[in-house]
N, C-alpha and C positions, 0 to 999 in steps of 0.2 A: 245547568245549576240543579242542584237536588230540590225537592219541593219539600216546603216546610210541613212538618206534621206536629200535632201535639194532642195530648190526651184531655181535651175537652170533658170528657165523660167523668174524669175523676174530679175535675174541678166542680163539676154539677153536682157529683156525689157528696162532696164537702158540704156545699152549701144548701143543696136540696134534702139531704137524708142524714146528714152526721152533725152538723153544728146547729145549734138552736138559733138559726137565723129568725124566726119568729119574735125571739126576744129582742134582737138586734135591731129589726125593722120596727119594732113598736117604739123604740126610744123615740123621746120628743124629736131630737134633732133630724131623724130620718122618716118618721112615719108619714108625713105629706108628701113625701117624694119618691120613695122606693118600697117594695115590697117583693114577696116571693114570686110574684107574676114575672118580675123583672130580669131575674137571674139567667134564665135559659137565652133569653133573647140579647141580652148584654153579652154574655160569653159567646154566643154564635157570632155576632156581629163583630166581634174584637178578633176573634179567630180567623175570619175572613180578612179583616184588615192587617193582622199579623201575617198572613200568608201573601198578600198581593201588594201592600204598601211596604210595610216594615222589613220583612225578611230580604226582599231584593237588593236593599241598599247595604246589607251586612258585609257581604264579600266585598262591595266597593270600598266601603270605609277602611277594610283590612288592607286592600292592594294600594288605593289612591293615598289613604291617610290625610293628613292635614298639610296644609301649605302655611309656612310662617315667614313673612316677609315686613322687614320695617315695623316691627311691633304689633303686626295684626296678624290673625289666625283666620284662614278659609278652611272651612270643613268640605267635603265633598257635596257637590249640588244636591245629591240624592237625599242627603241628611237635612237641608234646608227645606225642600219640598215636604219631606214626611214630618219634620217637627210642626211646620204650619199645619199641615193637614190634621194631625193629632191635637193640637190646640185650637184651632178653628172649628173642629168638630165635635168637641166635647170629650175627648179621650186624653186630656193633658192635665195640667197644673191643677184645675179647678176642681177637680174631684177628689182631691185628698187635701186642700188647702182649708184650714179652719175658718178663714174669712168668707168663703163661698157659700152661697145659699145653694149651691148645688152638690156640697160635700157629701161623698157616698161614706158607708160604713166601710172601715177599713178591709173588712173580710170581703166584701163585694168588690172595692177597687183594686185590691191586690190580687183576687182571683184573674180578674182581666189583665191586670199588669203584667202578671207573670209570663203570659203569651208574648207579650210586647218585649219583655228583657229577653226571653229565650230567643225572639226572632232577629233582635239588635240590641245587645247589651250596652254598646257604646252609645247610642241613642238616648235611651231612656234615663241615662245618668243626668242628663242635662235637665229633663223634667223634674226628676227626684230632687236635685240639690235647689232647684228653684222652689219647690213645695217647701222643704225645709227651711228656706231662708224666710219665705213668706210667713211660715207657721211662726218663727221666732219674733218678727215684727208684731205679728198678731197678739202674740202672748204678752211681751214686754215693751213693745213700742207705745208711745205717746199717740193720742188720736190724732194729732197732726203727723206722725210719722206714717200711720196706718193710710191716713188720706192721700199722703204724697206716693206711697210706693204700691200698695196692695192691690189696687185694680189693674195695674199694667203687669203686676207679677203673676196675679191669678189667671189672667188671661193668656200668660206666656210672652207678653209684647216684650217684658224685660225678663231676664234670667237672674239666677242667683248663685250665691257660693258660700263656703265656709272656709275661712283662712285661719289656720291654726300653726301649721308646721312652718318650720324656718330653717336655713341651712343648719344652724347649730342647736336646734330644739327640734326634735323629731317628737318620739312618744313623751318626751320629758318636757311638756308643754309649759311649764313653769319656769323653763329657762328662756324663755320668749324674750328678745330684746328690742322688738318693735316698739316704737313710743309713740305717746298721744300727748300733745302739748295743748294747753288751755289757750282760748282765744277770748275776745271780749264777750262772745255770746257764750253762756255758761254750758250751752249744749253742743256747742261746736270745738271740734279740737284738731289740731293739725297732727296727721298721722306720718310717721317716718319709719321706713323698714322694710324688710324683704321677706316674702313669703314663698313658699314653694310647694310643689305637688298639689297644686289647687286645681281641682278639676272644673272644668268649665270657665276657666279663669279668664280666658281670651277667646271669643269665637264670633262669627259673623251671623249666628242664627238670629240674634235678637239685638234691637237698637240701644238697649243698655243693659250693664250687669251690676246686680247689686250684691258687693261684697259684704259679708259679715266678717267683722276683723276683731282678733283677739289683740289688744295692745296695752302696755303698761303706761298709764298716766304718770305725771310727774309727782312725785311722793309716794308712788304705788309700792306697796309691801313686797318684799322679794317672794318668788315662788309663785305658783297658781292663784294664790288668794289675791295677790296685787293686780291681776288682769282685769281689763275693764273690755267691755264690747261695744263695738261703733259699727253703724251702718256707712260703708263707703261706697258710694256710686261710681262708676267708672266715668259716666258724663253726670256731672252735677244736676240735681233736680231742683228747681226753683220753688219757691212757696206755693205758686199755682199748680204746682205739678207738671210745668213744662220743663223741657231739657234746656239747661244752660250749656257751658263750655266744658272741656276737659278737665277732669280732677286730678290730674297728675298722678294717675296709676298707669304703669307701664309694664307691659309684658317683655321680658327680656330674654325668655327663651321658652321652649316647649320641650318636654322629655320626648326622648326617642325609645319607644317602650317595646316590651315583648309581644304585647297584645293590646286591645282597646284602642287600635291605633287613630281611628277617628274620635276619640275622645281626648279632649284639648287639657293635658296636663301640664299646668304652665307656672312659671316662677315669675312672680310679680313682685314690682318695686313701687312702695308707695312714697311719694313725697321727694322725689330726685330732685325737684325744683322747688322744694319748701311750700308746695301749696296744694297739698291733698288734703281735705277735710273729711271729717268724719261726724257722724251724729251719734252722741252717747245714748246708749241703751241702758235704762234704768238709773240708779243713782250713781252720783261720783263717789269716790272713795272716802271711806269714814274718815275719822282722825287717826287711826292706826294704819292707814293707807290700804285698807281693805276694800276690793270690789267683787262684785258678784258676776262678772262677765263669765267665767267659766262656768259656773253653775248654771246659766242661762244657756250658754252654747250646748250643754250637756243634753238639752231637750231636741236640739238639731242632731247632735252626734248619736244619741240613742234610737232617734227615727232612722238614721242613716245605717247604724250597726243591724238593726233586726232587718234592714231593707237590703243591706249588703248579704246577710244569710240567705234571703229570698232571692237575690240575684244568681248567687252561687248554685241554688236548687234549679231555677229556671234552665240554667246553662246546662246542668248535669241532666235535667230532664231532657232537653232538646238533643243532647249527644245521646243519650239510651234510645229514643225514639228512631233517631236516624240509623243508629246500629242496628237495632231490632228489624227495621224494615229491610236493610242491606242483608241482614242474616236469611230472611226469606227469599232473596233473589240472588244471591250468590250460590252457584252450584259448584260444589267442591267435594271429593272425596267420596267413599262409601260408607256404609254402616258398621261399626265396629263388630258387631255380632253377625255380620252376613257381607264379608268384604267381596264376595262374588256379585253382590247385588249391584244395581245401576248407581251412579251418583247422584248425589242428593243435596238439596239447599243445606248450608252449613248449619242452619237452626236445628237440625236433626242431630247434630253431633253433641255429645254429653257435656264437653267443657264450654262450648258456647252456650249451651242452655245454661250451665251454671253461672256464667259472666253474665248473661241477660237478667237472670232470676236475682242475682246479687243488686244489679243496678234497678233493677224494678223495685225490689225490696226497699232499698235505701232511698230512692226517689218518692215512693208513696209514705214511708213512715216518716221521712223529713218534711214532706209537705204537711203531713197531719199536725207535726210538731209546729211548724211555721203558723199554720192557721188557727191552732188553738192559741198561740201567742197573740194574733190579730184580733182573735174574739175578746181575750182578756183586755186588750187595748181600748176597744169599742167599748166595753163597760165600764173600764175604768174612765175613759174620758166624757162620756155622755150618759152613763147610768143614773137611775133616779135614787136608788138606794146608795147611801151613802158608805155604808158600813160594806157591802158588796164590792162597790167601786174602789174602795181602799185595799180590799183583800185582792182584788182582780189586778191592780197596779203593782202589788207586791209580787203577785205570780208572774206577771209580765216582766218586772225587773229580773226575776231569777232566771227565766227563760230567755231574754235577751242575749247574753254572752253563751248560752248555750246554742241558740239558734245560729248566731252569727259564726261561731267557731265550728261547730260540728258540722254545718253545713257546707261551709267554705273548705274545710280539710277534706272531707267525703268526697266533695264535686271534684277536686282534682285527681284523686285516685279514681273514681269511677269514670270519668272522662278518659283517663288511661284505659280503662277497660273497654270502652266503646272504641279506642283505635285499636286495641288488641282484637276485638271482634272483626273489624274492617282487615285486619292483617297488613301486609305491606302498604295497600293502597290508603290505609288511613294515616300513615305517616306523611303522605304526600298533600299538596294542597288542592287536589282534585275534589275531595270531600270535606264537608264543613266541621268535621271532628277535631281536626288539628287546631282550627282557628279557635273553636271553643276551649281547647287545653291552654292555647297562650291568654285568651281573654280571661280565662277564671283565675289564674294562679294569683293574681294581685288581690283577690278577696279574702285571702288568708292573712292579708298585711293591711290592706285598707281598712280605715277606722278602727285601727289597733290591732296589733298582732295577736296571733292565737294565745301567745303567752300571756299579755296584758289581760286578755278576757278571763284567761283561766285564774290570774290574781285576783280579778274583780270578783269573781265567784267566791274562792275561798277567803279572801281578805275582806270582801266588804257584803256581798248578796248574802253569803251563809250566816254572816254575824249581824247584820242591820237589825234594828230595833229589837235587840238582845235575841236575834234568832227566830223571831216570831213569822216573818214571810217565808223563810226556808222551812219552818216547822209546819205551817200551812202546807207548803208544798209538798212535803213529806207525807203529810196527813191524807192528802189526796191520793196519792200513790197507794197507800196502805187501804183506803177506803175501797178502791177501784179492785184491788186484789180481793178483799174480803167479799165484796159484792160479787165477783164472778169467778171465785175459786172453783165452783162446780159447774162451769159452764160447760154445756154438752160439747164434745169434740175438741176441747182447748184444755184439758186437764193437765197435760204435759207441758203445754207453753205457759199456764197460770203458775204452776210450781216452779219453772225457770224465772218467771217475772219475780215471783216472791223471793227466789235466790238472789236475784240481783239487787232487790230492793233492800234485803238485809247488808248487802255489802256496801250499798251506799250509806246506809244507817251506821254500819261500822265505821266507814271511811270519815264520816261528820264528827263522830267522837274522836277518832284519831286526831283529826285536824284541831278540834277543840283543845286537846292535850299539847299539841304543838305549840298553840298560842299562849298557854299557860306555863310553858316551859322553853321561852324564847331563846334563853342563854343556851341550852344544849340542843335543842330541836328546831331553831329558828330556819336553818338553812334548807331543813326538809320541806317547808312550806313552798318556796318556789321550784323546788325540784321537782315535786310530784304533782303540781298544781294541774297542768295540762291532761293528766291521767285523771284527776279527779273529775274534771269537765267532762271528759270523754264518757266516765262512768254515769254521771248524772244526765248526760245528754241520751245516751244508747237506753238508760232506763226509761226516760220519758218518751223517746221515739218508739220503743217497743210497747209500751202501754197504748200511745196513741193508734198504732196500727192495729194492735189488738181490738182495741175499741171500735174501730172501724169494721175489722173483720166480724164482729159480733152482730153489728147492724147487716152486713152484706150477707151473713149466714141466714138471718130472718128474711131478707128480701129474697135469696136465692131459692128458699124453700117455697115461695109464693111465685116463682117464675119458671115459665116453660122452658125445658132444656133447649128448645131451637129458638129462644128469643136472644137477640144480641147481648141483653143485661145478664143473662146467665153466666156467660164466659167472663163478662167483666168482674161479677161478684165472685166466682170461682177464681178468679185471678187475685182478688182481693185478700181470699183466704190464704192463697199461697203465699203471697207478700208477707203477710202476719206470720205464717208458720215459720218461714225461711228466716225472716229476720230474727225471731225470737230463738229459733234453734241453732242458726249458723252465724249470726252477728251478735247477739246479746250475751252469749258467753265471754265474750272479750271483758266483759265487766268483772268476771270471776277472776280472770287472770290478771287485771290491771289492780284487784283488789289485792291480789297475795303479793304483787311488786310493791304497793304502797305498805303493807304489812311488814315485809320484810327490809324495807327502808335501806335498799343498798346504796352506798354512798362512793362507789368506785368513781362515779363522773366528778366528784368533788375532790377525790383523793389524787386522781392523775395529775402528773407534773405538767403545767402548762406549756413546757418546751416539748413534751412527749405529742402534743396535738399538732407540732408543725413539722412540715417536712423538710429533709435535708439536714 
């Protein structure tokens, strides 16, 4: 089996040299527990853990998969051992849980968690969903709910899920038909319905599973506004916190998937025997039948969305690192300019270097974008300055669809590049990149398709609060360009970044005009929304990697050429230049397409799309 490798140096650069972690560590929530001196120790420890404990089970999960019998799911035994090891040794749910005294800054937690996701993405989803469910109870549950559930969830003794999707209500969550019927206890409802595509919906990793379920109470308004949120344990939890009996939650199927085969994606039936109880979160529906269930669930969904983008980055990065190492070991072919010379490692060949350079640039630019998002969330969630915290929340809201979608879509393409570097053996199961290709594809669909997030950007994020957060976001791009326009050695790149900025600024105005003229231009809004998202994401990613390059250039000037850091910093400059010169120009092309507003896809007869 190939040995797991990861670029810990880049994670250290982000936390030690780029992001202002001094500001983050000084926040009241973290200042007594974590500081800059912890970064290298934590990253080194988890890298060892990823290599020795987590990565070895990745192939087992893919080849062995799940066992589903009589409504019970058994995961591979290696997963049980690794899950317990992570939770019991302080690398699990507690570090991201708002209810935990040991909570880490998201920037730090996510840096180490990236290596665990890369080592075994099917395992880490169980931990992430438990954190999200626990945070939902922490934010909106009663003190009694917190006492009953949080300790065991934070410790990883119990797991958690998010239950939205139904057989006839996928992305249209408002069409959900799962019902909640009142009982004599105003906080307890009988839950009846079916949910599907529930990650971790049934496993033997934990003794109990806490489902966060959207359901429509009696008298609930139609659509998403009528949905309530309910805590539905697999095993009922008594008032004293002890386990009672089964709560009439049945796993009726698990999906047979293209990838992530050890991640249990379950179909759950609630209340087959009319005895499934759920605990109401928040207030009951008002006089109009309106509940805030979906609004509350969005907190968990948004955490999962940015986490999904990060998961995609981790898998893309792992595939790139495997491919790069293989390219140094595989001897094949001779130099193009000296065909009589001896055979060389394929990393010497021009096209292989191009593919590796593209993967490196995308990985590092997206990672920079992701961690800027985590920084905003840390400040928004825990900052002392209310004005700055609110501004950072708006910036994080805008980045969420960009990170989720651009990372997931790019990962699929870049892992394909990694397979290409391997050549024919990359298409076999002998090397890990084929598994990453299968595992990563779901992430452009998971937690909302790419189109849903594109519409969230153009329909909501660009327009919310009269456009103020998006204007702040654009102001930050403009400020960076003006500040660094004369940066030594990057004049060409800054000029291209400014051109991309002007394209996005124009696209913003074009879309404002579409919304003002819905009768004539309305269909253009969804037609080009994914391209708008790509433009915004590539602009931000380009700026982020350029910002890193400016830091790296200063560090490089003070580093001896024979020091290992010198090559690292030189590589950072190459990543920035390649991204801006070879990837960012996509924005200019997409802007042209949006300006031209070709409507062929709308005009083509439906019958013409069909064969036969």
